[in-house]
C-alpha positions as CSV (number, residue, x, y, z in Angstrom):
1,M,0.0,0.0,0.0
2,R,2.9,2.4,0.7
3,G,4.2,1.8,-2.8
4,L,0.8,2.8,-4.2
5,L,0.7,6.0,-2.0
6,R,4.2,6.9,-3.0
7,Y,3.8,6.5,-6.8
8,Y,0.1,7.4,-7.1
9,P,-1.1,9.3,-4.0
10,S,-4.0,11.0,-5.8
11,M,-5.7,7.7,-6.4
12,F,-6.2,7.1,-2.7
13,A,-7.5,10.5,-1.7
14,S,-10.5,10.9,0.4
15,T,-13.4,8.6,-0.4
16,Q,-15.9,11.3,0.5
17,P,-18.2,12.4,-2.4
18,L,-16.5,14.7,-4.8
19,T,-17.6,18.3,-5.0
20,V,-18.0,20.3,-8.2
21,D,-14.9,22.3,-7.3
22,Q,-12.9,19.1,-7.0
23,V,-14.1,17.8,-10.3
24,V,-13.3,21.1,-12.1
25,Q,-9.9,21.2,-10.4
26,G,-9.2,17.6,-11.6
27,F,-10.0,18.5,-15.2
28,Q,-7.9,21.6,-15.0
29,N,-4.9,19.6,-13.6
30,D,-5.3,16.8,-16.2
31,G,-6.4,18.9,-19.2
32,L,-3.1,18.6,-21.1
33,Y,-2.9,14.9,-20.5
34,L,-6.5,14.3,-21.4
35,Y,-5.8,15.9,-24.7
36,L,-2.6,14.0,-25.3
37,G,-4.3,10.7,-24.4
38,A,-7.2,11.4,-26.9
39,A,-4.7,12.5,-29.5
40,F,-2.5,9.4,-29.1
41,T,-5.5,7.1,-29.2
42,A,-7.1,8.7,-32.2
43,L,-3.8,8.8,-34.2
44,G,-3.2,5.2,-33.2
45,M,-6.6,4.1,-34.5
46,V,-6.0,5.9,-37.8
47,G,-2.6,4.4,-38.2
48,A,-3.7,0.9,-37.4
49,A,-6.6,1.3,-39.9
50,L,-4.4,2.6,-42.6
51,A,-2.1,-0.4,-42.2
52,F,-4.9,-2.5,-43.7
53,V,-6.0,0.0,-46.4
54,E,-2.7,-0.1,-48.3
55,R,-2.3,-2.7,-51.0
56,R,0.1,-4.6,-48.8
57,F,-0.3,-4.9,-45.0
58,N,2.0,-2.3,-43.4
59,A,3.2,-4.0,-40.2
60,M,5.3,-1.0,-39.0
61,L,2.2,1.3,-39.2
62,F,0.0,-1.3,-37.5
63,W,2.3,-1.8,-34.5
64,L,2.9,1.9,-34.2
65,G,-0.9,2.4,-34.1
66,V,-1.4,-0.2,-31.4
67,F,1.5,1.2,-29.4
68,S,0.0,4.7,-29.6
69,I,-3.5,3.4,-28.6
70,L,-2.2,1.6,-25.5
71,Y,-0.1,4.5,-24.6
72,G,-3.1,6.8,-24.8
73,F,-5.3,4.5,-22.7
74,R,-2.5,4.1,-20.1
75,L,-2.2,7.9,-19.9
76,W,-6.0,8.3,-19.4
77,L,-6.2,5.5,-16.7
78,H,-3.5,7.1,-14.7
79,L,-5.3,10.5,-14.4
80,D,-7.5,11.5,-11.5
81,T,-10.4,12.3,-13.8
82,A,-10.4,8.7,-15.0
83,R,-11.9,7.7,-11.7
84,L,-14.8,10.1,-12.3
85,L,-15.6,8.3,-15.6
86,M,-15.1,4.7,-14.6
87,P,-17.8,2.7,-12.9
88,E,-17.1,0.7,-9.7
89,W,-15.1,-2.3,-11.0
90,M,-13.0,-4.5,-8.8
91,L,-10.4,-5.1,-11.6
92,Y,-10.1,-1.5,-12.5
93,P,-7.1,-0.7,-10.1
94,R,-5.3,-3.9,-11.3
95,F,-5.9,-3.1,-15.0
96,R,-4.9,0.5,-14.4
97,F,-1.4,-0.6,-13.3
98,G,-1.3,-3.7,-15.5
99,I,-1.7,-1.8,-18.7
100,S,1.7,-0.1,-18.1
101,Y,3.2,-3.6,-18.7
102,L,1.3,-4.1,-22.0
103,V,2.4,-0.8,-23.6
104,P,6.0,-1.9,-24.4
105,I,4.8,-5.0,-26.3
106,P,3.6,-3.4,-29.6
107,G,6.6,-0.9,-29.2
108,F,9.0,-3.8,-29.5
109,F,7.4,-5.1,-32.7
110,Y,7.3,-1.6,-34.1
111,F,11.1,-1.1,-33.4
112,D,11.7,-4.5,-35.0
113,T,9.8,-3.8,-38.2
114,A,11.4,-0.3,-38.3
115,G,14.8,-1.9,-38.3
116,F,16.1,-0.6,-34.9
117,L,16.6,-4.1,-33.4
118,G,18.9,-5.6,-36.0
119,R,18.7,-9.1,-37.5
120,S,17.6,-10.8,-34.2
121,G,14.8,-8.2,-33.7
122,R,11.9,-10.6,-34.1
123,R,13.3,-13.0,-31.5
124,I,14.1,-10.2,-29.1
125,A,10.6,-8.7,-29.5
126,I,8.9,-12.0,-28.9
127,F,11.0,-12.8,-25.8
128,L,10.4,-9.4,-24.2
129,S,6.7,-9.5,-25.1
130,V,6.3,-12.8,-23.2
131,F,8.1,-11.2,-20.2
132,F,6.0,-8.1,-20.1
133,F,2.7,-9.9,-20.7
134,A,3.6,-12.2,-17.8
135,L,3.9,-9.0,-15.6
136,F,0.5,-7.9,-16.8
137,A,-1.1,-11.3,-16.1
138,V,0.3,-11.5,-12.6
139,T,-0.9,-8.0,-11.8
140,L,-4.4,-8.9,-12.9
141,I,-4.4,-11.9,-10.6
142,V,-2.7,-10.6,-7.5
143,G,-3.0,-6.9,-7.9
144,F,-0.3,-4.2,-7.7
145,R,3.0,-5.2,-6.3
146,S,5.8,-2.6,-5.9
147,T,8.3,-5.4,-6.6
148,I,6.6,-6.1,-10.0
149,D,6.4,-2.4,-10.8
150,A,10.1,-1.9,-10.0
151,L,11.0,-4.9,-12.1
152,N,9.0,-3.4,-15.0
153,S,10.8,-0.1,-14.6
154,V,14.3,-1.6,-14.5
155,A,13.4,-3.8,-17.6
156,V,12.1,-0.7,-19.5
157,I,15.2,1.3,-18.7
158,A,17.5,-1.6,-19.8
159,C,15.5,-2.0,-23.0
160,L,15.5,1.7,-23.8
161,V,19.3,2.0,-23.2
162,A,19.9,-1.1,-25.4
163,L,17.6,0.5,-28.1
164,V,19.8,3.6,-28.1
165,F,23.0,1.6,-28.7
166,L,21.3,-0.6,-31.4
167,S,20.0,2.5,-33.3
168,L,23.4,4.2,-33.0
169,R,25.0,1.2,-34.8
170,E,22.8,2.0,-37.9
171,R,24.9,4.4,-40.0
172,S,22.1,5.3,-42.4
173,R,22.4,8.7,-44.0
174,D,18.7,8.7,-44.9
175,K,17.3,12.0,-43.6
176,D,14.0,10.4,-42.6
177,F,15.8,7.8,-40.5
178,V,17.9,10.6,-38.8
179,I,14.8,12.6,-38.0
180,V,12.9,9.6,-36.5
181,R,16.0,8.7,-34.5
182,I,16.1,12.2,-33.0
183,G,12.4,11.9,-31.9
184,L,13.1,8.4,-30.6
185,F,16.1,9.5,-28.5
186,A,14.0,12.4,-27.1
187,F,11.3,9.9,-26.1
188,I,13.8,7.4,-24.7
189,A,15.6,10.1,-22.6
190,V,12.3,11.3,-21.0
191,A,11.1,7.7,-20.5
192,I,14.3,6.7,-18.8
193,G,14.2,9.8,-16.6
194,N,10.6,9.1,-15.6
195,N,11.4,5.5,-14.6
196,I,14.5,6.4,-12.7
197,A,12.6,9.1,-10.8
198,R,9.9,6.6,-9.9
199,V,12.1,3.7,-8.9
200,F,15.0,5.3,-7.2
201,F,13.6,8.6,-5.9
202,G,9.9,7.9,-5.5
203,Y,8.8,10.8,-7.7
204,N,5.9,10.3,-10.2
205,V,6.8,12.9,-12.8
206,R,4.6,13.0,-15.9
207,Y,6.9,14.3,-18.7
208,E,7.1,11.1,-20.6
209,P,3.9,11.8,-22.6
210,L,5.5,15.0,-23.9
211,G,8.4,13.0,-25.1
212,F,6.1,10.5,-26.8
213,A,4.2,13.4,-28.4
214,F,7.5,14.7,-29.8
215,F,8.3,11.3,-31.2
216,L,5.0,11.1,-32.9
217,Q,5.6,14.6,-34.3
218,T,8.8,13.4,-35.9
219,L,7.0,10.4,-37.4
220,G,4.3,12.7,-38.7
221,F,6.8,15.1,-40.2
222,V,8.5,12.2,-42.0
223,A,5.1,10.8,-43.2
224,L,4.1,14.2,-44.5
225,R,7.5,14.7,-46.2
226,R,7.2,11.2,-47.8
227,T,3.6,11.9,-48.8
228,L,4.5,15.2,-50.5
229,H,7.4,13.5,-52.2
230,R,5.2,10.6,-53.3
231,D,2.6,13.0,-54.6
232,Q,5.2,14.9,-56.6
233,Q,6.6,11.6,-58.0
234,F,3.0,10.5,-58.9
235,S,2.4,13.8,-60.7
236,E,5.6,13.4,-62.7
237,I,4.7,9.8,-63.5
238,Q,1.2,10.9,-64.6
239,K,2.8,13.6,-66.9
240,E,5.2,11.0,-68.4
241,L,2.4,8.5,-68.9
242,E,0.3,11.1,-70.7
243,I,3.2,11.9,-73.0
244,A,3.7,8.1,-73.5
245,R,-0.1,7.8,-74.2
246,R,0.0,10.5,-76.8
247,M,3.1,9.0,-78.4
248,Q,1.5,5.6,-78.5
249,M,-1.7,7.0,-80.1
250,A,0.5,8.7,-82.6
251,I,1.9,5.4,-83.8
252,L,-1.6,4.1,-84.6
253,P,-2.8,5.0,-88.1
254,G,-5.5,7.6,-88.7
255,E,-8.7,6.7,-90.5
256,Y,-8.4,4.3,-93.4
257,P,-8.3,6.3,-96.7
258,R,-11.6,6.5,-98.5
259,S,-11.8,3.6,-100.9
260,S,-14.3,2.3,-103.5
261,H,-13.6,-1.3,-102.4
262,F,-12.8,-1.3,-98.7
263,D,-14.5,0.3,-95.6
264,V,-12.2,-0.1,-92.6
265,A,-12.5,1.0,-89.0
266,A,-10.7,0.1,-85.8
267,R,-11.1,0.9,-82.1
268,Y,-8.4,0.6,-79.4
269,C,-9.2,0.7,-75.7
270,P,-6.1,0.3,-73.5
271,M,-6.6,-1.1,-69.9
272,T,-4.2,1.5,-68.6
273,S,-2.8,4.8,-70.0
274,V,-0.6,2.9,-72.3
275,A,-0.8,-0.7,-73.4
276,G,0.5,-3.5,-75.7
277,D,-2.2,-3.8,-78.3
278,L,-1.5,-2.5,-81.8
279,Y,-3.2,-2.3,-85.2
280,D,-1.8,-0.9,-88.5
281,F,-2.7,-0.5,-92.1
282,L,0.5,-1.8,-93.8
283,V,-1.2,-1.4,-97.2
284,A,-3.9,1.2,-97.8
285,E,-4.3,1.4,-101.6
286,E,-7.4,1.6,-103.8
287,K,-7.3,-2.1,-104.7
288,Q,-5.2,-3.6,-101.9
289,A,-5.4,-3.6,-98.2
290,G,-3.0,-5.0,-95.6
291,L,-4.4,-5.1,-92.1
292,L,-2.4,-6.0,-89.0
293,V,-3.5,-6.6,-85.4
294,A,-0.9,-7.5,-82.7
295,D,-0.9,-8.1,-78.9
296,V,2.1,-7.8,-76.7
297,S,2.1,-9.9,-73.5
298,G,1.8,-7.9,-70.3
299,H,0.5,-4.4,-69.8
300,G,1.6,-0.9,-69.2
301,V,4.7,0.9,-70.3
302,P,6.8,-2.2,-71.0
303,A,4.2,-3.7,-73.3
304,A,3.7,-0.3,-75.0
305,L,7.5,0.0,-75.7
306,I,7.4,-3.5,-77.3
307,A,4.3,-2.5,-79.3
308,S,6.3,0.3,-80.8
309,M,9.0,-2.2,-81.8
310,V,6.3,-4.4,-83.3
311,K,5.2,-1.5,-85.5
312,L,8.7,-0.9,-86.7
313,A,9.2,-4.6,-87.4
314,A,6.0,-4.7,-89.4
315,S,6.9,-1.5,-91.3
316,S,10.2,-3.1,-92.2
317,Q,8.4,-5.9,-93.9
318,R,6.2,-3.9,-96.3
319,A,8.0,-5.6,-99.2
320,N,6.3,-8.9,-98.0
321,A,2.9,-7.2,-97.5
322,A,1.2,-9.5,-100.1
323,E,2.7,-12.6,-98.4
324,P,1.4,-12.8,-94.8
325,A,3.5,-15.8,-93.9
326,A,6.7,-14.2,-95.1
327,L,5.7,-10.9,-93.4
328,L,5.2,-12.6,-90.0
329,A,8.5,-14.6,-90.4
330,G,10.4,-11.4,-91.1
331,M,8.8,-9.7,-88.0
332,N,9.7,-12.7,-85.9
333,Q,13.4,-12.4,-86.9
334,A,13.4,-8.7,-86.2
335,L,11.9,-9.1,-82.7
336,C,13.7,-12.2,-81.5
337,G,16.1,-11.3,-78.7
338,N,14.9,-7.7,-78.4
339,T,11.7,-8.0,-76.4
340,Q,13.0,-8.8,-72.9
341,N,11.3,-12.2,-72.8
342,Q,7.9,-10.8,-73.8
343,F,6.1,-12.4,-76.7
344,V,3.8,-11.1,-79.3
345,T,0.7,-12.6,-81.0
346,A,-0.3,-11.1,-84.3
347,A,-2.8,-11.6,-87.2
348,Y,-2.3,-10.2,-90.7
349,V,-4.6,-10.3,-93.7
350,H,-4.0,-9.0,-97.2
351,L,-6.9,-8.3,-99.5
352,D,-6.7,-8.0,-103.3
353,V,-9.5,-6.7,-105.4
354,D,-8.0,-7.9,-108.7
355,T,-7.9,-11.5,-107.6
356,A,-10.9,-11.2,-105.3
357,S,-9.0,-13.1,-102.6
358,L,-7.7,-12.7,-99.1
359,R,-4.4,-14.1,-97.8
360,Y,-4.2,-14.6,-94.0
361,A,-1.6,-15.8,-91.5
362,A,-1.4,-15.5,-87.7
363,A,1.1,-16.1,-84.9
364,A,-0.7,-17.6,-81.9
365,H,-3.5,-15.1,-82.3
366,P,-7.3,-15.6,-82.0
367,P,-8.8,-16.6,-85.4
368,M,-10.1,-14.0,-87.8
369,L,-13.9,-14.0,-88.2
370,L,-15.5,-13.7,-91.6
371,L,-19.2,-12.6,-91.7
372,R,-20.7,-13.8,-95.0
373,A,-24.4,-13.8,-95.8
374,G,-25.3,-13.6,-92.1
375,E,-23.1,-16.5,-91.1
376,V,-19.8,-16.2,-89.0
377,I,-16.9,-18.3,-90.3
378,S,-13.7,-18.7,-88.3
379,V,-10.5,-18.4,-90.3
380,E,-7.5,-19.8,-88.5
381,E,-4.0,-20.3,-89.8
382,N,-1.8,-20.1,-86.7
383,G,2.0,-20.4,-86.2
384,L,4.1,-19.9,-83.1
385,M,4.1,-16.5,-81.2
386,L,6.5,-13.8,-82.4
387,A,9.7,-13.1,-80.6
388,A,9.9,-16.5,-78.9
389,F,11.5,-18.8,-81.4
390,S,13.9,-17.6,-84.2
391,S,13.1,-20.8,-86.2
392,A,9.4,-20.3,-86.2
393,S,7.7,-20.6,-89.6
394,Y,4.2,-19.6,-90.8
395,T,1.7,-20.6,-93.5
396,T,-0.8,-18.5,-95.4
397,A,-4.5,-19.4,-95.8
398,V,-6.1,-18.2,-99.1
399,R,-9.8,-17.6,-99.5
400,A,-12.0,-16.1,-102.1
401,L,-13.5,-12.7,-101.4
402,E,-17.2,-12.1,-102.0
403,R,-19.0,-8.8,-102.2
404,G,-20.4,-7.8,-98.8
405,D,-17.9,-9.9,-96.8
406,R,-17.0,-8.4,-93.4
407,L,-13.6,-9.3,-91.9
408,V,-13.0,-9.0,-88.1
409,L,-9.6,-8.9,-86.4
410,Y,-9.4,-8.5,-82.6
411,T,-7.2,-9.2,-79.6
412,D,-7.8,-11.8,-76.9
413,G,-9.0,-9.1,-74.5
414,I,-12.3,-9.2,-76.4
415,V,-13.1,-12.9,-76.0
416,E,-11.5,-13.3,-72.6
417,A,-13.3,-10.5,-70.9
418,A,-15.0,-12.0,-67.8
419,N,-18.1,-10.9,-66.0
420,A,-18.7,-10.9,-62.2
421,Q,-19.3,-14.7,-62.3
422,G,-16.1,-15.4,-64.1
423,A,-17.7,-16.3,-67.4
424,E,-15.8,-15.2,-70.5
425,F,-17.4,-13.1,-73.3
426,G,-16.3,-15.8,-75.7
427,Q,-16.0,-16.1,-79.5
428,Q,-19.5,-17.4,-79.8
429,Q,-21.0,-14.3,-78.2
430,L,-18.7,-12.1,-80.3
431,G,-20.1,-13.9,-83.4
432,S,-23.6,-13.2,-82.3
433,I,-22.8,-9.5,-81.8
434,L,-21.3,-9.4,-85.3
435,V,-24.5,-10.8,-86.8
436,E,-26.6,-8.4,-84.8
437,S,-24.5,-5.4,-86.0
438,R,-24.1,-6.6,-89.6
439,R,-26.1,-3.7,-91.1
440,M,-24.1,-1.1,-89.2
441,P,-21.2,0.6,-91.0
442,P,-17.8,-0.5,-89.6
443,R,-17.3,2.7,-87.6
444,E,-20.5,2.0,-85.7
445,A,-20.0,-1.8,-85.5
446,V,-16.6,-1.5,-83.8
447,D,-18.1,0.8,-81.1
448,H,-21.0,-1.6,-80.7
449,V,-18.6,-4.5,-80.1
450,I,-16.5,-2.6,-77.6
451,S,-19.6,-1.4,-75.7
452,K,-21.0,-4.9,-75.5
453,V,-17.7,-6.2,-74.1
454,Q,-17.5,-3.4,-71.5
455,A,-21.1,-4.0,-70.4
456,W,-20.2,-7.6,-70.0
457,S,-17.1,-7.0,-68.0
458,K,-17.3,-4.0,-65.7
459,M,-13.7,-4.3,-64.7
460,Q,-11.5,-4.2,-67.8
461,S,-8.6,-6.6,-67.2
462,D,-7.0,-6.5,-70.7
463,D,-6.6,-4.2,-73.6
464,L,-9.4,-4.2,-76.2
465,T,-8.8,-3.9,-79.9
466,V,-11.3,-4.5,-82.8
467,L,-10.7,-4.0,-86.5
468,I,-13.5,-4.4,-89.0
469,C,-13.2,-4.4,-92.8
470,D,-16.1,-4.5,-95.3
471,Y,-15.3,-5.7,-98.8
472,L,-17.5,-3.6,-101.0
473,G,-16.7,-5.6,-104.2
474,A,-15.0,-4.7,-107.4
475,G,-17.9,-2.4,-108.3
476,G,-17.4,-0.4,-105.1
477,S,-21.0,-0.3,-103.7
478,A,-21.7,-1.5,-100.2
479,I,-24.4,-4.1,-99.5
480,A,-25.7,-5.5,-96.3
481,S,-24.4,-8.9,-95.3
C-alpha cells in the first residue's frame, strides 16, 4: 500500500463524495494529459486502420498504431479524472497498473519492423513481449506489487538503453531515419528519466507523454514529407504517362483512306494509360489492303514499348505485305532477342480486289472472323508466337472474297473479358454481336462490339482492340451482309 501511495497518491485521496470544485480542479490539472491521451488514441486508430487499407499490409504502421492506442489508454487511466468516468469495477485498479506492462509489447514489434533491433529483432521482440505480458497477467491476478512495478521499470530502462545503442549502430544517411532517431532519442531520454525518478527517488513525474508526443511529431513530419514526395513523383509519372499515351496513339494509323472497295474502322481501348495492343494498315491502296493486329504480353509501359517495336518490325516488312507468312516470319526475326522475354501474338490479312481473294496468317492469335451472308466463319491459320523462337515458320491461308464480306480482327481481351461470375465473353457471343450489327457501318460496328464487351465485364482486365473491314466488291458499292 505504501508503494501505491508513494507513486500514485491521488488515487487514494479521500473517499468522501467529490464536490463540483474538486471535479473542475481535476479536469484543470489533467487537461493537457486528457488531450494527449485522446490524440495518441485517435492517431493510433487511424494508423492501425491505414495499415490494412494499403495494398500490402503495413506491419510497421500497424504496430505503431497499437503502441499509440495503448499509450493513450494508459495515460488516461493514470489520471485522477479517470476515476470520475469509470464505474465501480474491482479489476479497475489492477488493470490501471497492468496496462503499463502491456504498452511496451507493440513498441518492441514496431522497433523490430522499423529496423532498430537488427537481425535478431523478431526473437528479441517475442521474448520481451512474453516477459511483459507475464507481468500484466500476474498484476491482474494478485494486484499491484511494488516489486513487479520496480522490475518493470528496470526492464524498461534496460531495453531503452539497449535500443539507443542498437540504433546508433545504424549508419544510415537517410534524412528520414535521422529525424525519426532524434524523436526516438528524445522519447527514450524522457522515459528513462521518468522510470529512474519513480524507482530510485519515489517521484511520479509526468513528462514522458510529452516525449512520446515529440516522437509522434517526428514520425508525422516524415510521413508528411514522404507523402508530398510521393505525390510529386506521382504527378511526374502521370505527366510522363500522358506523354507516352500521346506518343502511342501517334503510332496508330489515322482513319483508313476513302476507298471504293474497302471500308475499314478500328477501335483501341487500353486497360491503362498505355498498353500493348496495336493495329496498323500496312497497305492502304485503292485495290489492296494489308491489315495487322498484334498483342504484346503484359500491360503498361513495358508492353507499350514493345508494341512500338512491333510496329517498326511490321513496317520493315512492307515488301512482303502481299505474303502474310513471309511478313510474320520477317517480323519474328526482327523481334527475337529484343523484347526482354515478352512475346507477341499477331494476325495479318492481305486483300486484293483484282484477284478477289484474301491471304491470311497469324502467330498464336485468336482466329479472324468472316461474316458472310449472315453467317460467321472462323478463319484460323496459326503459327508460333512472335519473338519467342527464331526458327518459327508460318503458313498462309487463301480464301475467295465475295462482295459484302465483313472481316473482323481482334485481340484476346475481347473474347477473354470476364463478368462478375467469371464467365468469359467468348468467341460465340462475339459472333452473335457481329451478326446483330451486320447492317451497321464498320465505324458503328466496332463501337458496338466494344460497348458490349465493356457492359459484360465492368472491370477491364486487358486491352481491347477490334478492326472491321467490309469488302464492297469490285464495283465499289456496299451491300448489307
